[in-house]
C-alpha positions in Angstrom: 139.1 93.1 111.5 139.0 90.2 114.0 139.7 86.5 113.4 136.8 84.6 111.9 135.0 84.2 114.1 131.7 84.1 112.6 129.4 80.7 111.5 129.7 80.3 108.0 127.7 77.7 106.9 125.6 78.9 103.8 128.5 81.6 103.2 130.3 81.8 99.5 133.6 82.4 99.2 134.7 86.1 99.5 131.9 86.4 102.4 132.1 87.9 105.8 133.3 85.4 108.2 134.5 88.5 111.1 131.5 89.4 113.6 133.1 92.4 113.5 133.0 92.6 109.6 129.6 91.6 109.6 128.5 94.8 111.9 130.1 96.8 109.9 128.5 95.7 107.0 124.7 96.2 108.3 125.9 99.9 109.5 126.9 100.3 106.2 123.6 98.5 105.0 121.2 100.5 107.3 123.1 103.9 106.6 122.8 103.9 102.3 119.3 101.5 102.1 117.9 102.6 105.4 114.9 102.8 106.8 114.7 99.0 106.5 113.1 95.9 107.9 114.8 93.1 109.6 113.3 90.8 106.9 114.8 93.1 104.2 118.3 93.0 105.2 118.0 89.1 106.3 117.0 88.6 102.2 120.0 90.7 100.6 122.2 89.1 102.4 121.2 85.7 102.3 120.5 85.7 98.5 124.2 86.9 97.7 125.2 84.0 100.6 127.6 87.0 102.2 126.6 86.2 105.9 125.3 83.2 108.3 121.4 83.7 108.6 122.2 83.2 112.7 125.1 85.8 112.3 122.1 88.2 110.7 120.4 88.6 114.0 122.9 88.1 116.2 124.9 91.6 114.7 121.8 93.1 114.4 121.5 93.1 118.2 124.8 94.0 118.7 124.6 97.2 116.7 121.1 97.9 118.3 122.6 97.7 121.5 125.9 99.8 120.8 123.4 102.5 119.8 124.8 102.2 115.9 121.0 102.2 114.7 117.6 102.4 116.2 114.8 99.4 115.6 111.0 100.6 115.1 108.4 98.3 114.5 111.0 96.3 113.1 112.6 98.9 110.7 116.4 99.8 111.4 117.4 103.2 111.1 121.3 104.7 111.3 122.1 106.7 114.5 124.4 109.8 114.2 127.2 107.4 115.9 126.3 104.3 113.3 126.9 106.9 110.2 130.2 108.1 111.6 131.2 104.2 112.2 129.7 103.6 108.8 131.8 106.4 106.8 135.6 105.6 108.6 135.1 101.8 109.0 133.0 100.4 106.3 135.0 100.8 103.9 137.5 98.3 105.0 135.5 95.5 103.9 135.7 94.1 100.1 134.2 96.9 98.1 132.3 93.8 96.2 130.8 92.6 99.0 129.5 96.5 99.9 128.1 96.9 96.6 126.2 93.5 96.3 124.7 94.2 100.0 122.7 97.3 98.8 122.6 96.0 95.5 120.5 93.1 96.5 118.3 95.5 98.8 117.6 98.4 96.1 116.1 94.8 94.2 113.8 94.4 96.5 113.2 98.1 96.7 110.7 98.1 93.6 108.5 101.2 95.3 111.1 103.7 94.1 110.2 102.8 90.3 106.5 102.7 91.6 107.2 106.2 92.9 108.6 107.6 89.8 105.5 106.3 87.9 103.6 108.5 90.4 105.3 111.3 89.5 104.6 110.8 86.1 100.6 111.1 87.0 101.3 114.3 89.0 103.0 116.2 86.5 100.7 115.1 83.5 98.0 116.9 85.9 100.1 120.0 86.8 101.3 120.5 82.8 97.5 120.3 81.9 96.2 123.4 84.5 99.4 125.9 83.8 99.4 124.9 79.3 95.7 125.7 79.2 95.1 127.9 82.2 93.6 130.1 79.4 90.8 127.9 78.7 90.3 127.0 81.6 89.9 130.7 83.1 87.7 131.3 79.9 85.1 128.4 80.5 85.2 130.9 84.1 84.1 134.0 81.9 87.3 135.5 82.9 89.5 137.6 80.7 93.1 137.6 80.2 93.9 139.7 83.4 92.3 137.0 84.9 94.5 134.5 83.7 98.1 136.7 84.9 96.1 136.9 88.2 95.9 133.0 88.5 99.8 132.3 87.4 100.4 135.4 90.2 98.8 133.3 93.1 100.4 130.1 92.6 103.6 131.7 92.0 103.3 133.9 95.1 102.4 131.0 97.1 105.2 128.4 96.2 108.0 130.2 98.4 106.6 130.0 101.7 105.2 126.4 101.0 108.7 125.6 100.1 110.1 127.0 103.1 107.5 125.1 105.3 108.3 122.0 104.1 111.9 122.4 104.9 111.1 123.1 108.5 108.9 120.0 108.8 111.3 117.9 106.6 112.4 116.6 110.4 108.8 115.7 111.3 107.1 114.5 108.4 108.4 111.6 106.2 109.0 112.2 102.5 106.6 110.0 101.6 103.7 111.7 103.9 104.2 114.9 101.6 104.0 113.1 98.6 100.9 111.5 99.3 99.7 115.3 100.8 100.5 117.0 97.7 98.9 114.3 95.5 95.8 114.6 97.5 95.8 118.4 97.4 96.1 118.3 93.5 93.1 115.5 93.2 91.1 118.6 95.5 92.8 121.5 93.0 91.3 119.3 89.5 88.2 118.9 91.4 87.5 122.6 92.1 88.6 123.3 88.4 86.3 120.7 86.7 83.2 122.1 89.1 84.4 125.7 88.6 81.7 127.9 86.5 83.4 131.4 88.2 86.5 133.1 88.6 86.3 132.7 92.5 86.8 128.5 92.1 89.5 129.3 90.0 91.1 131.7 92.2 90.4 129.1 95.4 92.2 126.2 93.4 95.2 128.0 92.7 95.2 128.3 96.1 95.8 124.9 96.0 99.1 125.8 94.5 100.6 125.7 98.3 99.6 122.8 99.2 100.5 120.8 96.1 103.4 121.3 93.6 104.9 123.6 96.6 105.0 120.7 98.5 105.8 118.1 96.1 108.9 119.8 94.8 111.0 119.5 97.9 109.6 116.4 98.9 111.0 114.3 95.8 114.3 115.9 96.9 114.1 114.5 100.4 112.3 111.1 99.5 115.6 110.3 96.9 117.7 111.2 100.2 116.0 108.9 101.8 115.4 106.3 99.9 118.4 105.7 97.6 122.3 105.1 98.3 124.1 108.2 98.7 126.0 107.2 95.7 122.9 106.6 93.5 121.1 109.7 94.4 122.1 112.2 91.9 120.7 109.6 89.1 117.6 109.6 91.0 116.8 113.0 91.2 117.8 113.1 87.5 114.9 109.9 87.1 112.3 111.6 89.1 112.8 114.7 86.5 112.8 112.6 83.5 109.8 110.8 84.6 108.1 114.0 86.2 108.5 117.3 83.7 109.9 114.9 81.2 107.5 112.1 80.6 104.4 113.5 82.5 105.1 117.0 81.1 105.1 115.9 77.2 101.6 113.3 78.1 100.0 116.2 79.8 100.6 118.9 77.0 100.0 115.9 74.5 97.0 114.5 75.7 95.4 117.5 77.1 95.9 119.0 74.0 94.1 116.6 71.7 90.9 116.8 74.3 90.9 120.2 74.6 90.2 120.1 70.7 87.9 117.3 70.5 86.7 117.9 73.9 86.6 120.9 75.3 88.5 122.1 78.5 85.4 120.0 80.6 87.3 116.4 78.9 91.2 117.7 79.6 90.4 118.5 83.6 88.6 115.2 83.9 91.8 113.6 82.4 93.9 115.4 84.9 91.6 114.7 87.8 92.0 111.1 86.8 95.9 111.4 86.3 95.7 113.5 89.9 94.1 110.4 91.6 96.2 107.4 90.4 99.0 109.9 91.7 97.9 109.9 94.8 96.9 106.0 95.0 100.5 105.4 93.2 102.7 107.0 95.8 100.3 106.1 98.8 101.7 102.3 97.5 105.0 103.2 97.3 105.2 105.4 100.2 103.2 102.9 102.3 106.0 101.9 104.8 107.9 105.2 105.0 106.4 106.8 108.5 108.3 108.3 111.2 
């Protein structure tokens, strides 16, 4: 590391006093918490008093010129060159500095918690259609064999859709796929709610191609993009708990009670409202997640 050559006004003891260290920390921060705006970087480092304010701007300009990061619309993303630097050199920085910087950024990213809420709403709706498919088919005059056909349609469509998402994930952001899947879920449940014949039920099941089959891989990509590497396993577990855990339990409980008391239309109305809540929540939580 180079000698102390950075401004230190406002930096608490244990903070960074070398321009080289600051550039390394910025690469590490963008790699683990990015894409991230300049304002979010400044807020995080100033909150912990790790780096002088003027040094942040100067060193961000340096690592941009060195092609360690890219900046578009004031949002910084790591490059392959920058990722290599962060992996090989940033661990020379004190661990406490690295952890404080990333933790401060995560505190300024409450959108992940909001995304978990969206996952709960999404799965609440998804569970209602799966669990109460018999009642759904029954209201359209279908038989037991029609239930099997409906479930087969959704199952057959899932694999090709998931494959397509994996191929398109470099062109579209994870947030886009989450919003797209939630929008498809709204359309699916509107079809179910209005359906009076089996062809409409089958049409609704075809929406599985755009709904759950897109949602499942999108959550994996979202966690990888939104959380530091060391927290990604925990983040994926939280997605599962919020979705199939809490959302699934609520879908079974509330859907069953409405079905008993008011019929399948009431359960479908709940599902439609929950799907709309999921779409709104994903729009809010991923509004800056674009490519």
